[in-house]
C-alpha positions as CSV (number, residue, x, y, z in Angstrom):
1,M,0.0,0.0,0.0
2,Q,1.3,3.5,-0.9
3,A,1.8,6.0,1.9
4,R,-0.3,9.1,2.3
5,K,0.8,11.9,0.0
6,K,1.1,14.4,2.9
7,R,0.1,14.6,6.5
8,P,-0.8,17.5,8.6
9,R,1.4,17.9,11.7
10,V,0.3,16.2,14.9
11,D,0.0,19.5,16.8
12,Q,-2.6,20.5,14.2
13,Y,-4.7,17.5,15.3
14,A,-4.6,18.7,18.9
15,Q,-5.5,22.2,17.8
16,Q,-8.5,20.9,15.7
17,R,-9.6,18.6,18.5
18,A,-9.8,21.6,20.7
19,E,-11.6,23.7,18.1
20,F,-14.0,21.1,16.9
21,G,-14.3,18.9,20.0
22,Q,-16.6,15.9,19.6
23,L,-17.1,16.6,15.9
24,F,-13.4,15.7,15.3
25,V,-14.0,12.3,17.1
26,E,-17.2,11.7,15.2
27,V,-15.8,12.4,11.8
28,A,-12.8,10.2,12.5
29,A,-15.1,7.4,13.6
30,I,-17.2,7.8,10.4
31,L,-14.2,7.6,8.2
32,F,-12.9,4.6,10.2
33,E,-16.2,2.8,9.9
34,H,-16.5,3.4,6.1
35,D,-12.8,2.8,5.7
36,P,-12.4,4.2,2.1
37,A,-8.7,3.5,2.0
38,G,-8.8,0.0,3.6
39,I,-6.7,1.0,6.6
40,N,-9.1,-0.1,9.4
41,F,-7.4,-3.0,11.2
42,G,-9.8,-2.9,14.1
43,T,-7.5,-1.3,16.7
44,N,-6.1,1.7,14.9
45,S,-9.1,4.0,15.2
46,D,-6.9,7.2,15.0
47,E,-5.7,6.3,11.5
48,Y,-8.0,8.8,9.7
49,E,-7.1,11.8,11.8
50,P,-4.9,13.3,9.1
51,E,-7.9,13.3,6.8
52,V,-10.2,14.7,9.4
53,A,-7.7,17.5,9.8
54,G,-8.1,18.2,6.1
55,I,-11.9,17.9,6.0
56,L,-13.1,19.8,9.1
57,P,-11.8,23.3,8.3
58,Q,-13.5,23.1,4.9
59,L,-16.9,22.2,6.3
60,K,-17.7,25.9,7.2
61,D,-18.1,26.4,3.5
62,A,-20.4,23.4,3.0
63,R,-24.1,24.1,2.4
64,S,-25.2,20.6,1.6
65,E,-24.3,16.9,1.6
66,A,-23.1,17.4,-2.0
67,D,-20.6,20.0,-0.8
68,V,-19.4,17.7,1.9
69,R,-19.1,14.8,-0.6
70,K,-16.9,17.1,-2.8
71,I,-14.7,18.0,0.2
72,V,-14.4,14.4,1.4
73,H,-13.6,13.2,-2.1
74,S,-11.0,15.9,-2.7
75,V,-9.2,15.3,0.7
76,L,-9.2,11.5,0.4
77,T,-8.0,11.4,-3.2
78,E,-5.3,13.9,-2.4
79,M,-4.2,12.2,0.8
80,F,-4.4,8.7,-0.7
81,E,-3.1,9.4,-4.1
82,G,-2.8,6.1,-6.0
83,I,-5.0,4.2,-3.5
84,I,-8.3,6.1,-3.8
85,C,-9.3,7.2,-7.2
86,D,-13.0,6.4,-7.0
87,P,-15.7,8.6,-8.4
88,E,-17.1,11.2,-6.0
89,E,-20.5,9.4,-5.8
90,R,-18.8,6.5,-3.9
91,F,-18.5,8.9,-0.9
92,Q,-22.2,9.8,-0.7
93,A,-23.1,7.7,2.4
94,L,-20.0,8.9,4.2
95,A,-20.8,12.5,3.3
96,E,-24.4,12.1,4.6
97,E,-23.1,11.0,8.0
98,I,-20.5,13.8,8.2
99,W,-23.2,16.4,7.1
100,Q,-25.5,15.1,9.9
101,A,-22.7,15.4,12.4
102,W,-21.9,18.9,11.2
103,Q,-25.6,19.9,11.5
104,R,-25.8,18.5,15.0
105,R,-22.8,20.6,16.0
106,A,-24.4,23.6,14.5
107,A,-27.6,23.0,16.3
108,R,-25.8,22.7,19.7
109,A,-24.1,26.0,19.0
110,I,-27.4,27.9,18.8
């Protein structure tokens, strides 16, 4: 398996965990469950944190599940270049779950 193209720094994860709180954990769990890159080995639940770090800052610009799907597709295909080259539509279910988590976070902020 080819390594990730580039990874955000570990301190960036800590910063984003502080900023996004439970959403960071939820999105990491969603990615781990769907496992689009085939890296879920059952015990490595933090494996998708670099991708979460790439996705979360962009969600503020998302207005729909379709926007989230574009963001997720872009981040995953960039981070897993050569591993993930699937069409954007493959990420629909994953995007729906992330959108719902984002909407729950927004509702709690009101």
